[in-house]
N, C-alpha and C positions, 0 to 999 in steps of 0.2 A: 500529555506531559505531566508526570506525577511529582517530580521533584520541585523544590522551591529554591529559587536562586536569589542572590544578593550581590550588590556591588556598590562602590562609591560612584555616584552619578554626577558629581561635580569635579572640577579640576583639582588634582592632588597638589595643592599649594596653599600656604597660609591665607585664610580669608575669614570674613565675618561669619559665613554660614556654609556648611557642607551638608550634602544629602546622601543618605544611604537608601537605596531602592531595593525593596523586597517584592518578589512576584512569584505566585504559585498557589497551590491548594492550601498549603500550611502557612501562608503569609500572616494571617491574623493570629493563629496559634503561637507562632514563633515571636511575633511582635508582643503578645501578652507576656511572654517570658522575659523580655528585655526592657519593656517600657511600662512604667507605672504612673497612673494618674494620681494626683493628691487625694481625690475622693474615693479611690479604690475601684472605680469602674474599669472593666476590661474593654480593650479596644474591640474585641470580637463581639461585644454586645451593643456596639454603637453603630449608628446608621452610616451609609456610604456618603462619600464626598463631604466629609466633615474634618475639621482640624482640631487637635486637642493638645493642651499643654501638659507636660509631665517631666519625668526623668528617665534616662537610661540607667538601668541598675544591674549590678552583678552581686549576688549573695547579699541583697539588701543594702549594698553600698552604692552610693550615687557615682556614676561615671561621668554624666553630663546632664545639663538642663536642655530640654529639647521640645520640639513640637512633632506630632504625628499626623500625617495626612492619610486618610483612609479612602480607598476606591475599590468597591466590590465588583466582581465579574458580573456581566461582561462589559461594564462601563469603565474601562481603563485602557491604557495604551496597549497592553498585552492581551486584553480581554480576559485576564485572570484577576484573582484577588491581588491587590497591590497595596503595600504600606510604604510610605516614604517617611523616614525619620530625619527631620531637619535639626541638626545639632551644630555646635560651633565648628568652624572650619579649619581648625588646626590639624596638621597632617597626622600627628600622633593620636589625637582624639578620634578622627575619622577611622583610622586603622583599628583602633581599640573597639569602637562600636561595631565595625564590620566583623572583626574577629569574634565578638560576642554573639552576633547573629549566626555566624557559621557554627559556633560551639553549640548553639541551641537548635540546630537542624537545617540551616540553609546550606546550599552549595554555592561556591564562588561562581558567579556568572562568567561565561566565556565572552570574548569580544563580540559586541553586536547581538548578544543573545536576547535582550529585551525586544529589540526590533525584529529579530528572527521569529520570536514567538508571536509578535503582532502579525507577521506575514503568515506563519503556519496556522494561526487561529482565524485567518480570514479578515482581519481588520484592515489590512492594506495589501496591495499587490506588490510584486517585486520591484517594479519601476518606482513606486512610491517609497518603498523601503530604501532604495538606493538614493532617492532624492533627499532623504533624511541626512545622509552623510554629506551630500553636496551642500545642503543648507548649513551644516555645521562648519564646513570648510570654506564657505563662500567668503571671498575677500573684497567684494564690492557690491553696490546696491543692485546692479543688473544681474549679477550671479544669484543674489538672494531672491530677487523677484522670480527668476526662471525656476529656481529650486522650489519655491512656494507653489508655482503653477503645477509642477510635476507632482509635488506632495498632495495637492488638492485633486489630483486625478486627471489633469488635462491630457497627458500623454496616454494614460490608460484608456480614456474615452475615445481618442483617435484610433488606437489599436483595436479595441473591442468592437467598434463600429465596423471597421474593415473586415475583421474576422467573422462577424455575424453575417455580413454580406457574402463573404467567401464560402462559408459553410452552407448558405442557402443555395448558391450556385452548384456546389458539390452535390447537394441533395437533389437538385433539379436534374443533374447529369445522371445520377443513379436511377432516378425515376424514368428518365428517357431510355436508359439501357433496359430497364425492367419492363417498360411498356412502350415499345417503339411505335405502336399504332397511333398513339396520341401525342406524338413528338413532331413538332414543326421545325425543321432544320434551319430555315432562313431566319425565323424569329429568334431562335436560340443563338445562332452565330452573331447576329446584330446586337442582341442584348449583352452577351458575354464580352464582345469586343468593346462595347461602350463602358461597361463596369470595370473591366481590366484596365482600360485607359485611365479611368478616374482614379482607381487605386494607385496606379503607377505614378501619376502626377503627385498625389498626396504623399506617397512614400519617398519620391525623389526630393520633394521639398524638405522632408524630415532629414534625409541623408545629407543634403547640402547644408543643413543648418548646423552640422556637427562642428565644423571649424569655428564658426561664431560661438557656439556653445562652449567648446573647449577653451577658447581664448577668454571668454567671459569668466569661466570658472577658474582656470589655472593662470590666466594672464597672457598677454601677448609676449611671446618669447622674443625678446629684444636684445640683439647683440651689438655692443658698442665696439667699433673697430677703427683703426687708424694707425699711422706710423708711431714710433715711440715719441713721447713727450709732446703729443698733439693736444692733450687735455682730456683724455678719456676718463681718468680717475677723478678729475675735477668735475666733469660732467655728471658722473655717477654720484659724487658727493652732493652736488647741487640738487639733484632729483630726490635724494634721500633726506636732505636737510641735516646731514651729519658727516663727520670725517670718517667715512667707512673705508676708503681706499687711501693709501699713502700717496701724497703728492709732493714731489721734489722737482728741481730743475734737472736732475740727473735722468737721462734717457734710460728706458728699460726697467723702471722701478717695479712695474707689475710683471711678475714672472708666471703667474697662474691665472685662471679665470676666477672672478669673484661674482657670486650670484646673490641678488636681493630682489624682493618684491616692493613695488611702489605704486601708489594709487594717484593717478592724475585725473582730476575732474570726473571721478567715477570709473575710470578705466584702469585696470590693473596691468602693469608691465612687469614681466619677469625679466629683470635686467641681468645681463651677463657682460661684465667688464673683462676685456681680453688683453693679453699681452700685445705689445706693439708688434705688428707683422713686418718683418724685415729679414734680410739675410744676416746670419750671425754664426760665429764659430763657438759661441758659449753653449755648452750642452744643456744647461738648465733653461736658457732662453729658447733653445730649439724645441724643448718639450712644451713650453708655453705657447710658442707659435703654432705647433701642431694642434694643441687644444683649441686655440683660437680659430683655426681653419675648420676643425670639426664642428665648433659651435655655429659657424656661418652656415654650414650645410643644413642644420636643423632649425635655423631661425625663421620666425614669422616676419620679422622686421630687422633691417640693418640700419643702425645709426652710424653713418660714415663721417668721421671727423677729419676736417682738413685745417691745417694751420694757415689762416689767412694772413698772418704776419710774415710768412715766408713763401717762397715760390713752390709750385708743384714739383715734387721730387719723383725719382724713379721708384721709391718705396710706395708712393701714392699710386703711381701708374700700375705697378705690379699688384697691389692690393685690389684695385678695381677689377682686375681679371678674375678675381674669386667671387665677384658679386653678381654674376650674370643670373638672370631669371629670379631675382630677389626683389622684394619691396624695399626700397631704399629711401632714406632721408639723409641728405648730405648737409652737414652743418659746417659752415665756414667759421670755425671757432676763433677766439681771441679778437673778435671784431671791436672790442673796446680799445685796442691798441691804435697808435698812430702809424702812418706810413704803411698801410696794408699793401701786400704784394700779390694777393690772389683774389680775383673777382668771381662772381657767380657764373658769368659767361664762360670763364676758363674751365670751371668744374663741369659745366654742362657739356662742353666740347669733348670731355673725356668719355662721356656716355653716349656720344652721338650715334654709335652703331648698336646701342642696346635697345631691344624692343621695349623693356620696362624702364622708363625714364625716371630718374630720382626727383624728389622734391628738394629744392635747394634753398637754404635759409642762412642768412648771416646771424651769428649767434655768439654769445659770450657766456662761457661756463663760470666766469668770475663774477659777473653782475647779474646773470639770469636774463639778460635781454634776449628776447625771442622765444622764451619758454611758453608763453601763452599761445603763440602762433604754432609752435611745435605740437602742443597738446591738441589743438583744434585739427591739425593735419592728421594726427594719428587717429582721432575719432572719425574723420572723413574717410581715411583709407580702410579702416576695419569695421566700423559700426555705423556708417552713414545710413539713416533711415530705419535703423533697427533698435537703437538704444532705448527709445521711448515707446516701442510697440507693446501694447498691453495684450494683444491677441496672439502674437506669434510665440511659439515655444521652440526651444533649441534642444537638440540632443547633446548631452554632455558626457555620456558614457560610450567608450569605444565598443563595448559589448553590444549596446543597443544599435550603434551604427552598423556593426557587422551583421547583425540579425536583420535589420531593415534591408541591407544590401543583398542578403541571402533571399529574402522575400521578393525583391525586385528581379533577381535572376530567375526565380521560379516563374514569376509573372511574364518575364520576357519569353520564356519557353512556351507559356500558354499562348502568347501573341503569335509566335511562330507557328504553332499548331493550328491556330485559327486561320492564319493566312494560307496555310497548306490544306485546310479543311480535313484535318486528321480525325480519326475516330474519337468518340467522346471520352473513352477511358484515358486517353493521353492527357486531356485537360485535367481530369480528376487527380491524377498523380501529382502534377505540378501545383495544382491549387492546394492540395493537402500539404505540400512542402511549404508553400507560402503561409498557410494557416499555422503550421507548427513553428516556423521561424518567428512569426509575430507573437505566438503564444509564449515563446521563451522570454520575450521582453517583459511580460507581466507575470511570469512565473507559472503559466499554465502547462508548459512543456519543458520542465527542467528536472535534472536529477539531483539527488541529495548532495553529491560532491560539489556541484556548482553552487548550490545554496550555501553550503558550508564555506566555500572559498569567498563568496561575496561578503558574507557577514563577518568573516575573520578580519576584514580590513577596517571594521568599525572600532570605535573606542570602547573601553571596557564597560562603562556604565550605560551605554546606549544599545 
């Protein structure tokens, strides 16, 4: 890669400090043109991993006071020469310094191009590169920890170990085909059966981890449902700690879905507040009800609110019919009121025929009573025994999950061939498919278009 790229590596918003990152063969030469030290020394003459005070200049006119951080290849994130100019974080100043770098020979970096160069130059594999973006977008401590594990190579180590064993078995098969006189069929079948079983268990555990990983990274998709004026918006506002949704005594205030993220004791919930589900002739309300029903279909968790200050209604009964095969927490809201008319046993009776029974809790969206129990129940339902695991790693990428499943299908074909004692070349074909699928996770078996697509989702300065 001969061109030198530059981009703003910090958020484009007013701040105390902003960073312009330059990477490539001409990084030091270009930096010499735009950055001047008071003593006249050139950055290109200075040692790696040092920081220097000076000014960004244009035509001998000072643009900004700044610091320059020097990192020579291969000891940098991209394994190229890198200069980072730390200037003041005003939006205009940052754009001015970036424009100056481009005028002096840089090209504006594409989204994710610094990380892409780190991958192409062999500093990180593709799974580690994708973990960079997961780390940037992590919304809770558990997601951060899992991203750090992937960034440190934990997933790569699992994949490369299995691939090295797979390629060993493929080589053994090729040797047996070439030299059948020294080939012991029974030993071969037993050994391959055992190792395929071991790989299958390991990959199945990875595949099963995806849902946990997705929920840790993106949040548990939590849909708040109930009839109109049951307190859904009040519940959303309670969790958010702000008046995000309009709350009135008028039924049907929420006409659309509202989506927000909230962290409860380290768990991120992707909250979706829905319109009250009921029969209505109002066209706008009908659209809201349709969106609410669609949200229920995609939900990881349903928070079903019941008004405990009134009796169970037909709207409640109709709504429950939409909640089959879902993880449900039923909240008997408005428990702070006197003369309650609905008890937990009455709600439980509504779900009597359901295989998945709801967790039922008296609750007050007005006072917050029951919130701690609710939080503990969500942890128990989705992350029990795994939140504090230091050893386990979770898949967070659907791409990784699909490739692991491809490898599992190939190994399943190998197992079938072993059971039927098929000729050796049958095993080699399926083992090579598993080897290739796993290689695509770490970037060993991917084409340029896929690489471009992955890095196009990154932010500009990363």
